[in-house]
N, C-alpha and C positions, 0 to 999 in steps of 0.2 A: 366517341372514344376520348378518354382523358389520360393525360400524362402527369405524373407527380414526381417531383425531385426534392432533394434536401432532406430526405428521411435517413434514418440510421441504416447502415448496411444490414441486409437480411431481416429488416423489421417487418413484423406482420401488421398489415394495415387494413382497417375496415373503412370502406368507401360507401357513403350514403348519398344517394341522389334524391332530391325532393322536387316534385312538380305538383300537379294536382294529385299525383300518386307518389309512391316511394319505392325505391329499389336499393338493395344492399349487395355489395360484393366484398369478398375478402381476397387480398393479394399479398404477396411477399415482395418487399423491395429488393432490388438487385444489390450486389456487393458495392455498387456505386451509390446506392440510396435512391434509386428511381424505380418507378413502376408505370405500367400502362394498363388501363382497364377499359372494357367496352360494355356499355349497357345496351342491350338489344331491345327494340320495341319501346324505348323510353327516350323521348326527345322533347326538349323544350322548344317553344316558339317565342317569337318576340311578344306575343300577346299573353303568354302564360308565365314567362320567366322561369328561372330554375335556381336551385341551390345545391351545391355538392360540398360535402365535408369528408376529409380523409383524416383518420385518427390512428396513429401507430401505437403499438403496445409498449414502446420505449419512450413515449412522451411527445413524439413528433405530431404536428397537427397543421393542416392547411385547409382552406375553404375558399370557395368562390360563389358569388351570388350575382345573378343577372335579374334585375327588377323588370317586371313586365312593362311594356309600353302601352299607351292608351290605344285601344283598338276598337273598331266598330264605328257606327255612325254617330256623328255629333249632332246635338239638337239644333 
């Protein structure tokens, strides 16, 4: 689940999550400019990392990226 703040009141927001796959949701920000979105069956791990971008139709934008850690056996 993700929470976004700082968007325009009632702004339509497209939220894109990227892992080895991709998922998209469309939400509407509250009158206070916040939203919550849940991606089901779509979870990053410390080995895969993830990236999420939220783009509003009035110009607001936010993103977060978690780079993958080194996983697996070392030589």
